C-alpha positions in Angstrom: 167.9 66.5 33.4 164.1 66.7 33.4 161.2 65.2 35.2 158.6 62.9 33.6 156.2 65.9 33.4 158.5 67.4 30.8 157.7 64.6 28.3 153.9 65.1 28.5 152.6 67.4 25.8 150.4 70.0 27.6 149.2 73.4 26.5 151.0 76.3 28.1 148.1 77.2 30.4 147.9 73.6 31.8 144.4 72.8 30.6 143.6 70.0 28.1 141.9 70.9 24.9 139.5 68.4 23.5 139.3 68.0 19.7 136.4 69.8 18.1 133.7 67.7 16.4 134.0 67.4 12.6 132.7 70.3 10.5 130.7 68.6 7.8 129.5 71.8 6.2 132.9 73.3 5.7 134.3 70.0 4.4 131.5 69.7 1.9 132.1 73.3 0.7 135.9 72.7 0.4 135.3 69.5 -1.5 132.9 71.2 -3.9 135.4 74.0 -4.4 138.3 71.7 -5.1 136.2 69.6 -7.5 135.0 72.7 -9.4 138.5 74.0 -9.8 140.0 70.7 -10.9 137.0 69.9 -13.2 137.1 73.3 -15.0 140.8 73.4 -15.3 141.1 69.8 -16.6 138.1 70.3 -19.0 139.6 73.5 -20.5 143.0 72.0 -20.7 141.8 68.8 -22.3 139.6 70.6 -24.8 142.4 73.0 -25.7 145.0 70.2 -26.3 142.6 67.8 -27.9 143.3 64.4 -29.5 144.9 61.6 -27.5 146.8 63.9 -25.1 143.5 65.7 -24.3 141.9 62.3 -23.5 144.8 61.5 -21.1 144.2 64.9 -19.5 140.5 64.1 -19.1 141.4 60.7 -17.5 143.9 62.4 -15.2 141.2 64.9 -14.2 138.8 62.1 -13.4 141.5 60.3 -11.3 142.2 63.6 -9.4 138.6 64.2 -8.6 138.2 60.7 -7.2 141.4 61.4 -5.1 139.9 64.6 -3.8 136.7 62.9 -2.7 138.6 60.0 -1.0 140.9 62.5 0.8 138.0 64.6 2.1 136.0 61.6 3.2 139.1 60.2 5.0 139.6 63.6 6.8 136.0 63.5 8.0 136.3 59.9 9.3 139.5 60.8 11.1 137.8 63.8 12.7 134.8 61.7 13.8 137.1 59.1 15.3 139.1 61.7 17.2 135.9 63.2 18.5 134.4 59.9 19.5 137.6 58.9 21.4 137.4 62.1 23.4 133.7 61.5 24.2 132.3 64.5 22.3 131.0 62.5 19.3 128.0 63.7 17.3 125.4 61.0 17.0 
């Protein structure tokens, strides 16, 4: 069938590519953009609806913003761990 080398994931040119270090600036910019879009949309929608449903929309917007921050911090930590395991950690 195939040799053991067929089971190893290698790039087509045979060289190994190390993961790049985390890009803190782009992650901060992306987080800011996501929070701005969610905040403005949730605020406008909550103010438009008003009353108890508007309050629920405000609460959902707050929950979503916390989720965005947690997601982006998690992605940064995963990138730092990958970079440190490959030996190219930023210290």
